[in-house]
C-alpha positions in Angstrom: 365.0 3.9 168.7 364.7 1.2 166.0 363.0 2.2 162.7 361.4 -0.7 160.9 362.0 -1.5 157.2 358.3 -1.3 156.5 356.9 2.0 157.7 353.6 3.9 157.3 352.6 7.6 157.6 351.1 6.9 161.0 354.1 5.1 162.4 356.4 7.7 161.0 354.5 10.5 162.7 354.6 8.6 166.0 358.4 8.7 165.9 358.4 12.4 166.5 357.4 11.6 170.1 360.9 10.0 170.6 363.4 12.5 169.2 365.4 12.7 172.4 367.3 9.4 171.8 370.9 8.5 171.9 370.9 6.1 168.9 368.7 5.4 165.9 369.0 2.0 164.3 368.2 1.9 160.6 367.7 -0.9 158.2 369.8 -1.1 155.0 366.7 -0.4 152.9 363.0 0.4 153.4 360.9 -2.3 152.0 357.7 -1.6 150.0 358.1 2.1 150.6 354.6 3.8 150.1 354.1 6.6 147.7 354.8 9.9 149.4 357.0 8.6 152.2 360.4 9.2 150.7 360.6 12.9 151.5 358.9 12.5 154.8 361.4 9.9 156.1 364.2 12.2 155.0 362.5 15.1 156.8 362.3 13.0 159.9 366.1 12.5 159.9 366.6 16.2 159.3 364.3 17.2 162.2 365.9 14.6 164.5 369.5 15.6 163.8 368.9 19.4 163.7 367.5 19.2 167.3 369.9 16.4 168.5 373.1 16.5 166.5 374.8 14.1 168.9 372.3 11.3 168.2 374.1 8.4 166.6 372.8 6.8 163.3 373.5 3.1 163.1 373.0 0.8 160.1 372.8 -2.3 162.3 372.8 -4.7 159.4 375.7 -3.2 157.4 379.2 -4.5 157.6 381.4 -1.3 157.3 383.7 -3.2 154.9 380.8 -4.1 152.6 381.6 -1.7 149.7 378.5 -2.8 147.7 376.3 -2.2 150.7 377.8 1.2 151.2 377.2 2.2 147.6 373.6 1.1 148.0 373.3 3.4 151.1 374.7 6.4 149.2 372.2 5.8 146.4 369.3 5.8 148.8 368.0 9.4 149.5 366.8 8.7 153.0 370.0 6.9 154.1 372.1 9.6 152.4 370.2 12.3 154.3 370.7 10.6 157.6 374.5 10.1 156.9 375.0 13.8 155.9 373.1 15.2 158.8 374.6 13.0 161.5 377.8 13.6 163.4 378.2 9.9 164.3 377.5 7.0 162.0 378.0 3.4 162.8 377.7 0.0 161.0 377.1 -3.5 162.3 378.7 -4.2 165.7 381.4 -6.8 165.8 381.9 -8.6 169.2 379.8 -5.8 170.7 382.3 -3.2 169.5 380.7 -0.3 167.6 382.1 0.1 164.1 382.5 3.7 163.1 381.3 4.2 159.5 381.3 7.9 158.6 385.1 8.4 158.2 385.2 5.4 155.9 382.5 7.0 153.8 384.2 10.4 153.1 385.7 9.5 149.7 382.6 7.7 148.6 380.4 10.5 149.8 382.4 13.1 147.8 382.2 10.9 144.7 378.5 10.5 145.1 378.0 14.3 145.5 380.2 15.1 142.6 377.3 13.9 140.4 375.0 16.9 140.1 372.4 14.6 138.4 372.3 11.0 139.5 370.3 8.6 137.5 369.7 5.0 138.6 366.9 2.8 137.0 363.7 4.8 137.0 364.9 7.5 139.3 366.6 10.9 139.0 368.3 12.4 142.0 369.5 16.0 142.4 371.1 16.4 145.8 372.7 19.3 147.5 374.6 19.7 150.8 376.1 22.7 152.3 378.1 22.4 155.6 379.6 25.3 157.4 381.4 22.9 159.7 385.1 22.5 158.8 384.8 18.8 158.5 383.0 19.3 155.1 384.2 21.0 152.0 381.6 23.1 150.1 380.8 20.9 147.1 381.2 22.5 143.7 378.4 20.3 142.5 375.7 22.3 144.3 373.1 21.5 141.6 375.5 22.8 139.0 375.9 20.6 135.9 379.4 19.2 135.8 382.1 21.6 134.5 380.0 24.8 134.9 379.8 27.7 137.3 376.1 28.6 136.8 372.7 27.1 137.0 371.0 25.9 133.9 367.6 27.5 133.1 364.2 25.8 133.2 364.5 24.6 129.6 367.4 22.4 130.7 365.2 20.6 133.2 362.3 20.4 130.8 364.5 18.5 128.4 365.9 16.4 131.3 362.4 15.4 132.3 361.5 14.6 128.7 364.5 12.3 128.2 363.8 10.7 131.6 360.1 10.1 130.7 360.9 8.7 127.3 363.4 6.3 128.8 360.8 5.0 131.3 357.4 5.4 129.7 357.3 5.6 125.9 354.1 7.0 124.6 353.5 9.5 127.4 350.9 12.1 126.4 352.3 15.0 128.5 352.2 18.1 126.3 355.2 20.3 125.6 353.6 23.1 127.7 353.1 20.7 130.6 356.8 19.5 130.4 357.8 23.2 130.4 355.8 23.9 133.5 357.2 21.0 135.3 360.7 22.0 134.2 360.1 25.5 135.5 359.0 24.0 138.8 362.2 22.0 139.1 364.3 25.0 138.1 362.7 27.2 140.8 363.1 24.6 143.5 366.8 24.1 142.5 367.5 27.8 142.2 365.9 28.4 145.7 368.1 25.6 147.0 371.2 27.1 145.5 370.4 30.6 146.9 369.6 29.4 150.4 372.5 26.9 150.5 375.1 29.6 149.5 373.7 32.0 152.1 373.9 29.3 154.8 377.4 28.5 153.9 378.9 32.0 153.5 377.1 33.3 156.7 377.7 30.1 158.8 374.0 30.2 159.3 373.7 26.5 159.6 376.1 23.8 160.7 374.8 21.4 158.1 372.0 21.4 155.5 370.6 18.9 153.1 368.3 19.4 150.2 367.0 16.8 147.8 364.8 16.6 144.7 364.0 13.1 143.5 361.9 12.2 140.4 360.6 8.6 140.2 358.7 6.8 137.6 356.0 4.5 139.0 354.1 1.9 137.0 351.0 0.7 138.8 349.6 -2.3 137.1 346.0 -3.5 137.1 346.6 -6.4 139.5 348.2 -4.2 142.2 345.9 -3.0 145.0 345.9 0.8 145.7 346.5 0.3 149.4 349.7 -1.7 148.8 351.0 1.4 146.9 349.7 4.2 149.1 349.1 2.5 152.4 346.0 1.9 154.5 343.5 4.7 154.8 345.8 7.4 153.4 344.9 10.3 151.1 347.2 8.9 148.4 345.4 5.6 148.4 342.1 7.5 148.1 343.6 9.4 145.2 344.8 6.3 143.4 341.4 4.6 143.8 339.9 7.7 142.2 342.1 7.7 139.1 342.2 3.9 138.6 338.8 3.0 137.2 338.5 -0.8 137.4 342.1 -1.0 138.6 343.5 0.2 135.3 347.2 0.5 134.8 348.6 4.0 135.7 351.9 5.6 134.8 353.0 8.3 137.3 355.8 10.7 137.9 356.4 11.0 141.7 358.4 14.2 142.4 359.7 14.3 146.0 361.2 17.4 147.5 362.7 17.8 150.9 365.0 20.3 152.6 366.4 21.3 156.0 365.4 25.0 155.8 363.0 26.9 158.1 359.8 25.7 156.4 357.2 27.5 154.3 355.4 29.4 156.9 358.6 30.7 158.6 360.1 31.7 155.2 357.0 33.6 154.1 355.7 35.0 157.4 357.0 38.5 156.5 355.5 38.6 153.0 352.3 37.0 154.2 351.8 38.6 157.6 349.7 36.2 159.6 350.2 34.8 163.1 351.9 31.4 162.4 351.4 30.3 166.1 347.8 29.7 165.0 347.7 26.4 163.0 344.8 27.7 160.7 346.9 30.8 159.8 350.0 28.6 159.2 347.9 26.5 156.8 346.8 29.6 155.0 350.4 30.8 154.5 351.2 27.4 153.0 348.2 27.7 150.7 349.4 31.1 149.6 352.8 29.8 148.6 351.1 28.5 145.4 350.0 32.0 144.4 351.9 33.8 141.6 354.6 36.1 142.9 354.7 34.7 146.4 358.3 33.8 147.1 360.9 33.8 149.9 363.5 35.3 147.6 364.7 38.8 148.3 363.5 40.1 144.9 360.2 38.8 143.7 360.7 40.0 140.0 360.3 37.0 137.7 360.0 34.5 140.6 357.2 32.8 142.4 355.9 31.1 139.3 356.9 27.5 139.8 354.3 26.3 142.3 351.7 28.6 140.7 352.2 27.2 137.3 352.3 23.5 138.4 348.8 24.0 139.8 347.4 24.0 136.3 349.4 20.9 135.2 348.1 19.1 138.3 344.6 20.1 137.6 344.7 19.2 133.9 346.4 15.9 134.6 344.3 15.0 137.6 347.4 15.0 139.8 348.1 15.2 143.5 350.2 17.2 145.9 350.9 16.8 149.6 353.0 19.0 151.9 354.4 18.4 155.4 355.9 21.5 156.9 355.8 23.2 160.3 352.9 21.7 162.2 350.7 21.1 159.2 350.2 18.2 156.8 348.1 19.3 153.8 347.2 17.9 150.4 345.1 18.5 147.3 343.6 15.7 145.2 343.1 17.4 141.8 341.1 14.4 140.5 338.4 15.3 143.1 339.0 19.0 143.2 340.2 20.7 140.1 341.1 24.4 140.0 338.3 26.9 140.4 337.9 30.7 140.7 338.4 30.5 144.5 341.9 29.2 144.0 343.2 32.4 142.4 344.5 34.1 145.5 345.5 30.9 147.3 345.2 27.2 146.6 342.7 25.5 148.9 344.5 22.7 150.6 342.9 19.9 152.6 344.1 18.7 156.0 345.4 15.1 155.8 343.9 14.1 159.1 340.3 15.3 158.9 340.1 15.7 155.1 338.7 19.3 155.3 339.8 22.6 153.8 339.9 26.2 155.1 339.1 25.4 158.7 340.0 23.2 161.7 343.4 22.1 160.6 345.1 19.5 162.7 348.2 20.6 164.7 350.9 18.0 164.4 354.4 17.8 165.9 356.6 20.5 164.4 359.0 19.4 161.8 362.0 21.1 160.1 362.1 22.2 156.5 359.5 20.8 154.1 358.5 17.6 152.4 356.6 17.7 149.1 355.1 14.8 147.2 353.8 15.6 143.7 352.1 12.9 141.6 351.5 13.5 137.9 349.8 10.9 135.7 351.8 10.9 132.4 350.1 8.2 130.4 
């Protein structure tokens, strides 16, 4: 299987028909990556390699001695996910001989993962990996700020976001309350990652697990067409066209979240008892995950606020959220559909294929974990 450097939602979904493959050939970088695709490409690698851990990953354009190219790979969330999930990683063949890459990466991988917060340009990365296999040491950086043994609280991430936004987009009109809500969202996602990762490691529940949280700043200028940013006939392009009156310039935060866990419906099926074999019920459970107090944690006291609170920020800011998990692909365009009284118990989410809510959801190929894309206009 060869994955092109320019990829769309539609072509990515079609790749799930070919998971039983011996080798996946990857480009060094994905060109013109559309909004919303970063977490879904990572989710594809997670799904592929959880089901077929003997599949080889090959960066067919990369010389294994190219240190600069290797550093670029490790800075790229999708490539890093593939490398961490794969057992066998190769670079560019020389005289038809396959050049093993993963063992050459071990030191660079550890150095990369020793950075709990990785900033490059207009991107923040928080990456976690927990591997029960003996080949991997449990990294002490598991979302812990350097030199500490405990997680920072939500205020830390609110301030982190504020500094990041100020460095990218001076003059942002995000309020302190909105920054605090986004900080709480990041904190809960990180805390959930920490909890599940430690359980996976200590219980040998999973051979390998990857979780990522990426914050990107996107400047969309007036001369850029929405479809070049969001892709042809996608819900994100529809959203962009809705908020860009007369192609005005837009400043966005793109928050991407992906993990290799069981997925939302599987995690919540005990607290929200519905038959998840029915795609409409599965979509309902995903919608309920935005309700206050709904959480996969063992104790719900004080938790389950992050996704609930971010709903108001997205509604007030005319934002956007999409979710790919299980067999569902759902979204909410808050520019078209702000919060209303019907969203109290569960957030109405729309099917990405037929653009409808609360009925006739489209059953897609099952994926592992989840992939979130959250778009927040900040100026």
